[in-house]
CHARMM-style PDB file with segment names, atoms N, HN, CA, C and O in Angstrom:
ATOM      1  N   MET     1       0.936  -1.208  -0.026  1.00  0.00      PROA
ATOM      2  CA  MET     1      -0.090   0.104   0.032  1.00  0.00      PROA
ATOM      3  C   MET     1       0.862   1.237  -0.048  1.00  0.00      PROA
ATOM      4  O   MET     1       1.887   1.229   0.634  1.00  0.00      PROA
ATOM      5  N   ASP     2       0.591   2.142  -0.795  1.00  0.00      PROA
ATOM      6  HN  ASP     2      -0.242   2.148  -1.349  1.00  0.00      PROA
ATOM      7  CA  ASP     2       1.157   3.393  -0.907  1.00  0.00      PROA
ATOM      8  C   ASP     2       0.127   4.563  -0.852  1.00  0.00      PROA
ATOM      9  O   ASP     2      -0.547   4.834  -1.846  1.00  0.00      PROA
ATOM     10  N   GLY     3       0.011   5.241   0.298  1.00  0.00      PROA
ATOM     11  HN  GLY     3       0.558   5.020   1.106  1.00  0.00      PROA
ATOM     12  CA  GLY     3      -1.175   6.248   0.427  1.00  0.00      PROA
ATOM     13  C   GLY     3      -2.559   5.499   0.129  1.00  0.00      PROA
ATOM     14  O   GLY     3      -2.845   4.470   0.742  1.00  0.00      PROA
ATOM     15  N   THR     4      -3.297   5.985  -0.714  1.00  0.00      PROA
ATOM     16  HN  THR     4      -3.064   6.820  -1.212  1.00  0.00      PROA
ATOM     17  CA  THR     4      -4.417   5.211  -1.093  1.00  0.00      PROA
ATOM     18  C   THR     4      -4.321   4.167  -2.252  1.00  0.00      PROA
ATOM     19  O   THR     4      -5.318   3.627  -2.733  1.00  0.00      PROA
ATOM     20  N   LYS     5      -3.158   3.948  -2.624  1.00  0.00      PROA
ATOM     21  HN  LYS     5      -2.349   4.387  -2.234  1.00  0.00      PROA
ATOM     22  CA  LYS     5      -3.002   3.015  -3.594  1.00  0.00      PROA
ATOM     23  C   LYS     5      -2.762   1.649  -3.076  1.00  0.00      PROA
ATOM     24  O   LYS     5      -1.996   1.588  -2.114  1.00  0.00      PROA
ATOM     25  N   LEU     6      -3.264   0.532  -3.522  1.00  0.00      PROA
ATOM     26  HN  LEU     6      -3.886   0.581  -4.303  1.00  0.00      PROA
ATOM     27  CA  LEU     6      -3.189  -0.760  -2.820  1.00  0.00      PROA
ATOM     28  C   LEU     6      -2.582  -1.683  -4.049  1.00  0.00      PROA
ATOM     29  O   LEU     6      -3.137  -1.698  -5.147  1.00  0.00      PROA
ATOM     30  N   TYR     7      -1.526  -2.364  -3.799  1.00  0.00      PROA
ATOM     31  HN  TYR     7      -1.074  -2.352  -2.907  1.00  0.00      PROA
ATOM     32  CA  TYR     7      -0.703  -3.025  -4.882  1.00  0.00      PROA
ATOM     33  C   TYR     7      -1.074  -4.623  -4.589  1.00  0.00      PROA
ATOM     34  O   TYR     7      -1.290  -5.004  -3.438  1.00  0.00      PROA
ATOM     35  N   ALA     8      -1.123  -5.428  -5.609  1.00  0.00      PROA
ATOM     36  HN  ALA     8      -0.948  -5.119  -6.543  1.00  0.00      PROA
ATOM     37  CA  ALA     8      -1.240  -6.681  -5.547  1.00  0.00      PROA
ATOM     38  C   ALA     8      -0.078  -7.313  -6.417  1.00  0.00      PROA
ATOM     39  O   ALA     8       0.437  -6.665  -7.328  1.00  0.00      PROA
ATOM     40  N   TYR     9       0.308  -8.576  -6.110  1.00  0.00      PROA
ATOM     41  HN  TYR     9      -0.110  -9.102  -5.370  1.00  0.00      PROA
ATOM     42  CA  TYR     9       1.321  -9.154  -6.746  1.00  0.00      PROA
ATOM     43  C   TYR     9       0.961 -10.500  -7.267  1.00  0.00      PROA
ATOM     44  O   TYR     9       0.486 -11.300  -6.461  1.00  0.00      PROA
ATOM     45  N   MET    10       1.131 -10.874  -8.560  1.00  0.00      PROA
ATOM     46  HN  MET    10       1.517 -10.224  -9.215  1.00  0.00      PROA
ATOM     47  CA  MET    10       0.876 -12.125  -8.924  1.00  0.00      PROA
ATOM     48  C   MET    10       1.736 -12.601 -10.206  1.00  0.00      PROA
ATOM     49  O   MET    10       2.120 -11.792 -11.051  1.00  0.00      PROA
ATOM     50  N   GLU    11       1.982 -13.875 -10.270  1.00  0.00      PROA
ATOM     51  HN  GLU    11       1.670 -14.532  -9.584  1.00  0.00      PROA
ATOM     52  CA  GLU    11       2.932 -14.229 -11.270  1.00  0.00      PROA
ATOM     53  C   GLU    11       1.951 -15.265 -12.160  1.00  0.00      PROA
ATOM     54  O   GLU    11       1.504 -16.323 -11.717  1.00  0.00      PROA
ATOM     55  N   VAL    12       1.733 -14.782 -13.388  1.00  0.00      PROA
ATOM     56  HN  VAL    12       2.096 -13.923 -13.748  1.00  0.00      PROA
ATOM     57  CA  VAL    12       0.733 -15.668 -14.288  1.00  0.00      PROA
ATOM     58  C   VAL    12       1.605 -15.836 -15.763  1.00  0.00      PROA
ATOM     59  O   VAL    12       2.580 -15.126 -16.013  1.00  0.00      PROA
ATOM     60  N   ASP    13       1.168 -16.736 -16.557  1.00  0.00      PROA
ATOM     61  HN  ASP    13       0.376 -17.313 -16.354  1.00  0.00      PROA
ATOM     62  CA  ASP    13       1.692 -16.879 -17.758  1.00  0.00      PROA
ATOM     63  C   ASP    13       0.803 -15.919 -18.699  1.00  0.00      PROA
ATOM     64  O   ASP    13       1.370 -15.337 -19.623  1.00  0.00      PROA
ATOM     65  N   ASP    14      -0.442 -15.758 -18.507  1.00  0.00      PROA
ATOM     66  HN  ASP    14      -0.903 -16.230 -17.756  1.00  0.00      PROA
ATOM     67  CA  ASP    14      -1.310 -14.801 -19.325  1.00  0.00      PROA
ATOM     68  C   ASP    14      -2.179 -13.943 -18.505  1.00  0.00      PROA
ATOM     69  O   ASP    14      -3.294 -14.315 -18.141  1.00  0.00      PROA
ATOM     70  N   TYR    15      -1.661 -12.764 -18.205  1.00  0.00      PROA
ATOM     71  HN  TYR    15      -0.755 -12.461 -18.501  1.00  0.00      PROA
ATOM     72  CA  TYR    15      -2.341 -11.668 -17.375  1.00  0.00      PROA
ATOM     73  C   TYR    15      -3.893 -11.540 -17.809  1.00  0.00      PROA
ATOM     74  O   TYR    15      -4.817 -11.595 -16.998  1.00  0.00      PROA
ATOM     75  N   HSD    16      -4.028 -11.386 -19.017  1.00  0.00      PROA
ATOM     76  HN  HSD    16      -3.277 -11.342 -19.675  1.00  0.00      PROA
ATOM     77  CA  HSD    16      -5.475 -11.205 -19.537  1.00  0.00      PROA
ATOM     78  C   HSD    16      -6.327 -12.272 -19.239  1.00  0.00      PROA
ATOM     79  O   HSD    16      -7.475 -12.019 -18.871  1.00  0.00      PROA
ATOM     80  N   ARG    17      -5.903 -13.540 -19.353  1.00  0.00      PROA
ATOM     81  HN  ARG    17      -4.972 -13.745 -19.652  1.00  0.00      PROA
ATOM     82  CA  ARG    17      -6.709 -14.773 -19.153  1.00  0.00      PROA
ATOM     83  C   ARG    17      -6.884 -14.869 -17.679  1.00  0.00      PROA
ATOM     84  O   ARG    17      -7.988 -15.132 -17.201  1.00  0.00      PROA
ATOM     85  N   ALA    18      -5.817 -14.662 -16.931  1.00  0.00      PROA
ATOM     86  HN  ALA    18      -4.921 -14.448 -17.319  1.00  0.00      PROA
ATOM     87  CA  ALA    18      -6.075 -14.777 -15.410  1.00  0.00      PROA
ATOM     88  C   ALA    18      -7.058 -13.771 -14.911  1.00  0.00      PROA
ATOM     89  O   ALA    18      -7.882 -14.151 -14.079  1.00  0.00      PROA
ATOM     90  N   MET    19      -7.072 -12.403 -15.363  1.00  0.00      PROA
ATOM     91  HN  MET    19      -6.403 -12.094 -16.038  1.00  0.00      PROA
ATOM     92  CA  MET    19      -8.002 -11.433 -15.037  1.00  0.00      PROA
ATOM     93  C   MET    19      -9.333 -11.983 -15.520  1.00  0.00      PROA
ATOM     94  O   MET    19     -10.279 -11.813 -14.750  1.00  0.00      PROA
ATOM     95  N   LYS    20      -9.553 -12.576 -16.598  1.00  0.00      PROA
ATOM     96  HN  LYS    20      -8.785 -12.713 -17.223  1.00  0.00      PROA
ATOM     97  CA  LYS    20     -10.829 -13.011 -17.003  1.00  0.00      PROA
ATOM     98  C   LYS    20     -11.386 -14.060 -16.131  1.00  0.00      PROA
ATOM     99  O   LYS    20     -12.578 -14.042 -15.824  1.00  0.00      PROA
ATOM    100  N   GLU    21     -10.569 -14.979 -15.716  1.00  0.00      PROA
ATOM    101  HN  GLU    21      -9.601 -14.993 -15.965  1.00  0.00      PROA
ATOM    102  CA  GLU    21     -10.861 -16.045 -14.804  1.00  0.00      PROA
ATOM    103  C   GLU    21     -11.158 -15.460 -13.442  1.00  0.00      PROA
ATOM    104  O   GLU    21     -12.033 -15.994 -12.761  1.00  0.00      PROA
ATOM    105  N   LEU    22     -10.531 -14.454 -13.010  1.00  0.00      PROA
ATOM    106  HN  LEU    22      -9.820 -14.020 -13.563  1.00  0.00      PROA
ATOM    107  CA  LEU    22     -10.894 -13.841 -11.755  1.00  0.00      PROA
ATOM    108  C   LEU    22     -12.324 -13.208 -11.779  1.00  0.00      PROA
ATOM    109  O   LEU    22     -13.027 -13.234 -10.769  1.00  0.00      PROA
ATOM    110  N   GLU    23     -12.720 -12.672 -12.883  1.00  0.00      PROA
ATOM    111  HN  GLU    23     -12.150 -12.651 -13.704  1.00  0.00      PROA
ATOM    112  CA  GLU    23     -13.993 -11.983 -12.933  1.00  0.00      PROA
ATOM    113  C   GLU    23     -15.161 -12.947 -12.423  1.00  0.00      PROA
ATOM    114  O   GLU    23     -16.092 -12.469 -11.775  1.00  0.00      PROA
ATOM    115  N   THR    24     -15.105 -14.261 -12.712  1.00  0.00      PROA
ATOM    116  HN  THR    24     -14.348 -14.650 -13.239  1.00  0.00      PROA
ATOM    117  CA  THR    24     -16.137 -15.100 -12.281  1.00  0.00      PROA
ATOM    118  C   THR    24     -15.794 -15.996 -11.082  1.00  0.00      PROA
ATOM    119  O   THR    24     -16.608 -16.846 -10.720  1.00  0.00      PROA
ATOM    120  N   ASN    25     -14.772 -15.859 -10.533  1.00  0.00      PROA
ATOM    121  HN  ASN    25     -14.110 -15.168 -10.827  1.00  0.00      PROA
ATOM    122  CA  ASN    25     -14.249 -16.583  -9.237  1.00  0.00      PROA
ATOM    123  C   ASN    25     -14.977 -16.073  -7.991  1.00  0.00      PROA
ATOM    124  O   ASN    25     -14.860 -14.925  -7.563  1.00  0.00      PROA
ATOM    125  N   PRO    26     -15.783 -17.081  -7.415  1.00  0.00      PROA
ATOM    126  CA  PRO    26     -16.685 -16.535  -6.234  1.00  0.00      PROA
ATOM    127  C   PRO    26     -15.929 -15.857  -5.195  1.00  0.00      PROA
ATOM    128  O   PRO    26     -16.451 -14.877  -4.662  1.00  0.00      PROA
ATOM    129  N   ALA    27     -14.677 -16.270  -4.803  1.00  0.00      PROA
ATOM    130  HN  ALA    27     -14.253 -17.065  -5.236  1.00  0.00      PROA
ATOM    131  CA  ALA    27     -13.847 -15.682  -3.608  1.00  0.00      PROA
ATOM    132  C   ALA    27     -13.628 -14.276  -4.154  1.00  0.00      PROA
ATOM    133  O   ALA    27     -13.858 -13.343  -3.384  1.00  0.00      PROA
ATOM    134  N   ASN    28     -13.183 -13.995  -5.476  1.00  0.00      PROA
ATOM    135  HN  ASN    28     -12.996 -14.753  -6.101  1.00  0.00      PROA
ATOM    136  CA  ASN    28     -12.936 -12.712  -5.736  1.00  0.00      PROA
ATOM    137  C   ASN    28     -14.149 -11.832  -5.927  1.00  0.00      PROA
ATOM    138  O   ASN    28     -14.029 -10.644  -5.628  1.00  0.00      PROA
ATOM    139  N   ARG    29     -15.229 -12.245  -6.361  1.00  0.00      PROA
ATOM    140  HN  ARG    29     -15.326 -13.210  -6.605  1.00  0.00      PROA
ATOM    141  CA  ARG    29     -16.592 -11.575  -6.413  1.00  0.00      PROA
ATOM    142  C   ARG    29     -16.945 -11.124  -5.006  1.00  0.00      PROA
ATOM    143  O   ARG    29     -17.346  -9.987  -4.761  1.00  0.00      PROA
ATOM    144  N   LYS    30     -16.757 -12.172  -4.002  1.00  0.00      PROA
ATOM    145  HN  LYS    30     -16.431 -13.096  -4.201  1.00  0.00      PROA
ATOM    146  CA  LYS    30     -16.963 -11.646  -2.515  1.00  0.00      PROA
ATOM    147  C   LYS    30     -16.163 -10.732  -1.975  1.00  0.00      PROA
ATOM    148  O   LYS    30     -16.507  -9.907  -1.128  1.00  0.00      PROA
ATOM    149  N   TRP    31     -14.878 -10.879  -2.541  1.00  0.00      PROA
ATOM    150  HN  TRP    31     -14.599 -11.548  -3.229  1.00  0.00      PROA
ATOM    151  CA  TRP    31     -13.981  -9.737  -1.856  1.00  0.00      PROA
ATOM    152  C   TRP    31     -14.179  -8.500  -2.428  1.00  0.00      PROA
ATOM    153  O   TRP    31     -13.996  -7.513  -1.715  1.00  0.00      PROA
ATOM    154  N   GLN    32     -14.563  -8.338  -3.731  1.00  0.00      PROA
ATOM    155  HN  GLN    32     -14.711  -9.139  -4.311  1.00  0.00      PROA
ATOM    156  CA  GLN    32     -14.764  -7.048  -4.390  1.00  0.00      PROA
ATOM    157  C   GLN    32     -16.141  -6.420  -3.834  1.00  0.00      PROA
ATOM    158  O   GLN    32     -16.302  -5.203  -3.748  1.00  0.00      PROA
ATOM    159  N   ALA    33     -17.093  -7.341  -3.475  1.00  0.00      PROA
ATOM    160  HN  ALA    33     -16.963  -8.330  -3.545  1.00  0.00      PROA
ATOM    161  CA  ALA    33     -18.330  -6.779  -2.877  1.00  0.00      PROA
ATOM    162  C   ALA    33     -17.959  -6.241  -1.392  1.00  0.00      PROA
ATOM    163  O   ALA    33     -18.467  -5.215  -0.940  1.00  0.00      PROA
ATOM    164  N   PHE    34     -17.092  -6.975  -0.729  1.00  0.00      PROA
ATOM    165  HN  PHE    34     -16.679  -7.809  -1.096  1.00  0.00      PROA
ATOM    166  CA  PHE    34     -16.858  -6.494   0.571  1.00  0.00      PROA
ATOM    167  C   PHE    34     -16.079  -5.165   0.613  1.00  0.00      PROA
ATOM    168  O   PHE    34     -16.241  -4.344   1.515  1.00  0.00      PROA
ATOM    169  N   MET    35     -15.128  -4.980  -0.530  1.00  0.00      PROA
ATOM    170  HN  MET    35     -14.995  -5.647  -1.263  1.00  0.00      PROA
ATOM    171  CA  MET    35     -14.308  -3.903  -0.486  1.00  0.00      PROA
ATOM    172  C   MET    35     -14.792  -2.605  -1.376  1.00  0.00      PROA
ATOM    173  O   MET    35     -14.136  -1.611  -1.687  1.00  0.00      PROA
ATOM    174  N   SER    36     -16.141  -2.939  -1.680  1.00  0.00      PROA
ATOM    175  HN  SER    36     -16.674  -3.747  -1.428  1.00  0.00      PROA
ATOM    176  CA  SER    36     -16.621  -2.014  -2.814  1.00  0.00      PROA
ATOM    177  C   SER    36     -16.813  -0.458  -2.428  1.00  0.00      PROA
ATOM    178  O   SER    36     -16.813   0.452  -3.256  1.00  0.00      PROA
ATOM    179  N   ASP    37     -16.971  -0.307  -1.073  1.00  0.00      PROA
ATOM    180  HN  ASP    37     -16.971  -1.046  -0.400  1.00  0.00      PROA
ATOM    181  CA  ASP    37     -17.203   0.944  -0.583  1.00  0.00      PROA
ATOM    182  C   ASP    37     -15.844   1.885  -0.617  1.00  0.00      PROA
ATOM    183  O   ASP    37     -15.867   3.112  -0.530  1.00  0.00      PROA
ATOM    184  N   ILE    38     -14.653   1.072  -0.761  1.00  0.00      PROA
ATOM    185  HN  ILE    38     -14.635   0.075  -0.831  1.00  0.00      PROA
ATOM    186  CA  ILE    38     -13.341   1.911  -0.635  1.00  0.00      PROA
ATOM    187  C   ILE    38     -12.583   1.776  -2.095  1.00  0.00      PROA
ATOM    188  O   ILE    38     -11.603   2.477  -2.347  1.00  0.00      PROA
ATOM    189  N   LEU    39     -13.111   0.825  -3.032  1.00  0.00      PROA
ATOM    190  HN  LEU    39     -13.907   0.255  -2.827  1.00  0.00      PROA
ATOM    191  CA  LEU    39     -12.488   0.667  -4.189  1.00  0.00      PROA
ATOM    192  C   LEU    39     -12.983   1.625  -5.284  1.00  0.00      PROA
ATOM    193  O   LEU    39     -14.194   1.802  -5.412  1.00  0.00      PROA
ATOM    194  N   ALA    40     -12.112   2.242  -6.068  1.00  0.00      PROA
ATOM    195  HN  ALA    40     -11.128   2.098  -5.965  1.00  0.00      PROA
ATOM    196  CA  ALA    40     -12.562   2.857  -7.361  1.00  0.00      PROA
ATOM    197  C   ALA    40     -12.902   1.922  -8.381  1.00  0.00      PROA
ATOM    198  O   ALA    40     -12.168   1.003  -8.745  1.00  0.00      PROA
ATOM    199  N   MET    41     -14.249   2.229  -8.919  1.00  0.00      PROA
ATOM    200  HN  MET    41     -14.845   2.976  -8.623  1.00  0.00      PROA
ATOM    201  CA  MET    41     -14.906   1.331  -9.872  1.00  0.00      PROA
ATOM    202  C   MET    41     -14.805   1.970 -11.382  1.00  0.00      PROA
ATOM    203  O   MET    41     -14.687   3.181 -11.569  1.00  0.00      PROA
ATOM    204  N   ASP    42     -14.855   1.178 -12.238  1.00  0.00      PROA
ATOM    205  HN  ASP    42     -14.950   0.194 -12.086  1.00  0.00      PROA
ATOM    206  CA  ASP    42     -14.857   1.558 -13.626  1.00  0.00      PROA
ATOM    207  C   ASP    42     -16.349   1.543 -14.068  1.00  0.00      PROA
ATOM    208  O   ASP    42     -17.270   1.239 -13.310  1.00  0.00      PROA
ATOM    209  N   ASP    43     -16.502   1.915 -15.427  1.00  0.00      PROA
ATOM    210  HN  ASP    43     -15.754   2.162 -16.043  1.00  0.00      PROA
ATOM    211  CA  ASP    43     -17.826   2.176 -15.759  1.00  0.00      PROA
ATOM    212  C   ASP    43     -18.760   0.691 -15.814  1.00  0.00      PROA
ATOM    213  O   ASP    43     -19.963   0.772 -16.062  1.00  0.00      PROA
ATOM    214  N   LYS    44     -18.198  -0.474 -15.598  1.00  0.00      PROA
ATOM    215  HN  LYS    44     -17.221  -0.540 -15.396  1.00  0.00      PROA
ATOM    216  CA  LYS    44     -18.962  -1.627 -15.666  1.00  0.00      PROA
ATOM    217  C   LYS    44     -19.087  -1.996 -14.204  1.00  0.00      PROA
ATOM    218  O   LYS    44     -19.508  -3.130 -13.980  1.00  0.00      PROA
ATOM    219  N   GLY    45     -18.798  -1.248 -13.205  1.00  0.00      PROA
ATOM    220  HN  GLY    45     -18.456  -0.326 -13.386  1.00  0.00      PROA
ATOM    221  CA  GLY    45     -18.955  -1.589 -11.734  1.00  0.00      PROA
ATOM    222  C   GLY    45     -17.769  -2.360 -11.169  1.00  0.00      PROA
ATOM    223  O   GLY    45     -17.702  -2.581  -9.960  1.00  0.00      PROA
ATOM    224  N   ASP    46     -16.803  -2.787 -12.047  1.00  0.00      PROA
ATOM    225  HN  ASP    46     -16.857  -2.608 -13.029  1.00  0.00      PROA
ATOM    226  CA  ASP    46     -15.581  -3.597 -11.562  1.00  0.00      PROA
ATOM    227  C   ASP    46     -14.641  -2.670 -10.866  1.00  0.00      PROA
ATOM    228  O   ASP    46     -14.755  -1.459 -11.053  1.00  0.00      PROA
ATOM    229  N   PRO    47     -13.645  -3.188 -10.015  1.00  0.00      PROA
ATOM    230  CA  PRO    47     -12.777  -2.250  -9.500  1.00  0.00      PROA
ATOM    231  C   PRO    47     -11.733  -1.810 -10.490  1.00  0.00      PROA
ATOM    232  O   PRO    47     -11.295  -2.658 -11.267  1.00  0.00      PROA
ATOM    233  N   LYS    48     -11.336  -0.704 -10.538  1.00  0.00      PROA
ATOM    234  HN  LYS    48     -11.693  -0.015  -9.906  1.00  0.00      PROA
ATOM    235  CA  LYS    48     -10.314  -0.303 -11.514  1.00  0.00      PROA
ATOM    236  C   LYS    48      -8.941  -0.838 -11.085  1.00  0.00      PROA
ATOM    237  O   LYS    48      -8.500  -0.691  -9.945  1.00  0.00      PROA
ATOM    238  N   MET    49      -8.313  -1.453 -12.052  1.00  0.00      PROA
ATOM    239  HN  MET    49      -8.670  -1.572 -12.978  1.00  0.00      PROA
ATOM    240  CA  MET    49      -6.879  -2.167 -11.801  1.00  0.00      PROA
ATOM    241  C   MET    49      -6.093  -1.762 -12.888  1.00  0.00      PROA
ATOM    242  O   MET    49      -6.543  -1.600 -14.022  1.00  0.00      PROA
ATOM    243  N   TYR    50      -4.840  -1.585 -12.536  1.00  0.00      PROA
ATOM    244  HN  TYR    50      -4.474  -1.717 -11.614  1.00  0.00      PROA
ATOM    245  CA  TYR    50      -3.861  -1.162 -13.630  1.00  0.00      PROA
ATOM    246  C   TYR    50      -2.639  -2.150 -13.612  1.00  0.00      PROA
ATOM    247  O   TYR    50      -2.100  -2.506 -12.564  1.00  0.00      PROA
ATOM    248  N   LEU    51      -2.307  -2.503 -14.682  1.00  0.00      PROA
ATOM    249  HN  LEU    51      -2.745  -2.213 -15.533  1.00  0.00      PROA
ATOM    250  CA  LEU    51      -1.180  -3.373 -14.840  1.00  0.00      PROA
ATOM    251  C   LEU    51       0.141  -2.537 -14.781  1.00  0.00      PROA
ATOM    252  O   LEU    51       0.264  -1.556 -15.514  1.00  0.00      PROA
ATOM    253  N   ILE    52       1.125  -2.915 -13.920  1.00  0.00      PROA
ATOM    254  HN  ILE    52       1.024  -3.712 -13.324  1.00  0.00      PROA
ATOM    255  CA  ILE    52       2.334  -2.460 -13.967  1.00  0.00      PROA
ATOM    256  C   ILE    52       3.258  -3.479 -14.491  1.00  0.00      PROA
ATOM    257  O   ILE    52       3.603  -4.429 -13.788  1.00  0.00      PROA
ATOM    258  N   ASP    53       3.645  -3.329 -15.615  1.00  0.00      PROA
ATOM    259  HN  ASP    53       3.365  -2.557 -16.186  1.00  0.00      PROA
ATOM    260  CA  ASP    53       4.358  -4.482 -16.329  1.00  0.00      PROA
ATOM    261  C   ASP    53       5.951  -4.457 -16.323  1.00  0.00      PROA
ATOM    262  O   ASP    53       6.635  -5.124 -17.098  1.00  0.00      PROA
ATOM    263  N   GLU    54       6.457  -3.587 -15.334  1.00  0.00      PROA
ATOM    264  HN  GLU    54       5.901  -3.045 -14.705  1.00  0.00      PROA
ATOM    265  CA  GLU    54       7.819  -3.472 -15.203  1.00  0.00      PROA
ATOM    266  C   GLU    54       8.223  -3.871 -13.639  1.00  0.00      PROA
ATOM    267  O   GLU    54       7.454  -3.655 -12.702  1.00  0.00      PROA
ATOM    268  N   GLU    55       9.455  -4.445 -13.493  1.00  0.00      PROA
ATOM    269  HN  GLU    55      10.080  -4.620 -14.254  1.00  0.00      PROA
ATOM    270  CA  GLU    55       9.670  -4.762 -12.103  1.00  0.00      PROA
ATOM    271  C   GLU    55       9.904  -3.601 -11.208  1.00  0.00      PROA
ATOM    272  O   GLU    55      10.672  -2.680 -11.488  1.00  0.00      PROA
ATOM    273  N   VAL    56       9.235  -3.685 -10.165  1.00  0.00      PROA
ATOM    274  HN  VAL    56       8.611  -4.433  -9.938  1.00  0.00      PROA
ATOM    275  CA  VAL    56       9.310  -2.570  -9.196  1.00  0.00      PROA
ATOM    276  C   VAL    56      10.341  -2.893  -8.015  1.00  0.00      PROA
ATOM    277  O   VAL    56      11.080  -2.022  -7.556  1.00  0.00      PROA
ATOM    278  N   PHE    57      10.331  -3.999  -7.635  1.00  0.00      PROA
ATOM    279  HN  PHE    57       9.731  -4.707  -8.008  1.00  0.00      PROA
ATOM    280  CA  PHE    57      11.329  -4.356  -6.616  1.00  0.00      PROA
ATOM    281  C   PHE    57      11.729  -5.962  -6.916  1.00  0.00      PROA
ATOM    282  O   PHE    57      11.093  -6.694  -7.674  1.00  0.00      PROA
ATOM    283  N   HSD    58      12.822  -6.313  -6.217  1.00  0.00      PROA
ATOM    284  HN  HSD    58      13.339  -5.718  -5.601  1.00  0.00      PROA
ATOM    285  CA  HSD    58      13.352  -7.647  -6.581  1.00  0.00      PROA
ATOM    286  C   HSD    58      13.875  -8.196  -5.220  1.00  0.00      PROA
ATOM    287  O   HSD    58      14.691  -7.510  -4.604  1.00  0.00      PROA
ATOM    288  N   LEU    59      13.477  -9.335  -4.733  1.00  0.00      PROA
ATOM    289  HN  LEU    59      12.815  -9.892  -5.233  1.00  0.00      PROA
ATOM    290  CA  LEU    59      13.949  -9.915  -3.501  1.00  0.00      PROA
ATOM    291  C   LEU    59      14.453 -11.320  -3.888  1.00  0.00      PROA
ATOM    292  O   LEU    59      13.961 -12.002  -4.788  1.00  0.00      PROA
ATOM    293  N   GLU    60      15.507 -11.680  -3.092  1.00  0.00      PROA
ATOM    294  HN  GLU    60      15.906 -11.127  -2.361  1.00  0.00      PROA
ATOM    295  CA  GLU    60      16.233 -12.917  -3.446  1.00  0.00      PROA
ATOM    296  C   GLU    60      16.313 -13.726  -2.199  1.00  0.00      PROA
ATOM    297  OT1 GLU    60      16.875 -14.821  -2.208  1.00  0.00      PROA
TER     298      GLU     60
END
């Protein structure tokens, strides 16, 4: 978290496919409903999410 920005980390082979699968995942939908009062939403009513496709940090 950085101020009001919340970051998530995931490693997937296909980001767009993974996001499509998350759209119908019951646990994800429950989380979105629970957090809906603090999430910025897009015009479809889904949380706004932005892809950062460069390495931000690296841990070994």
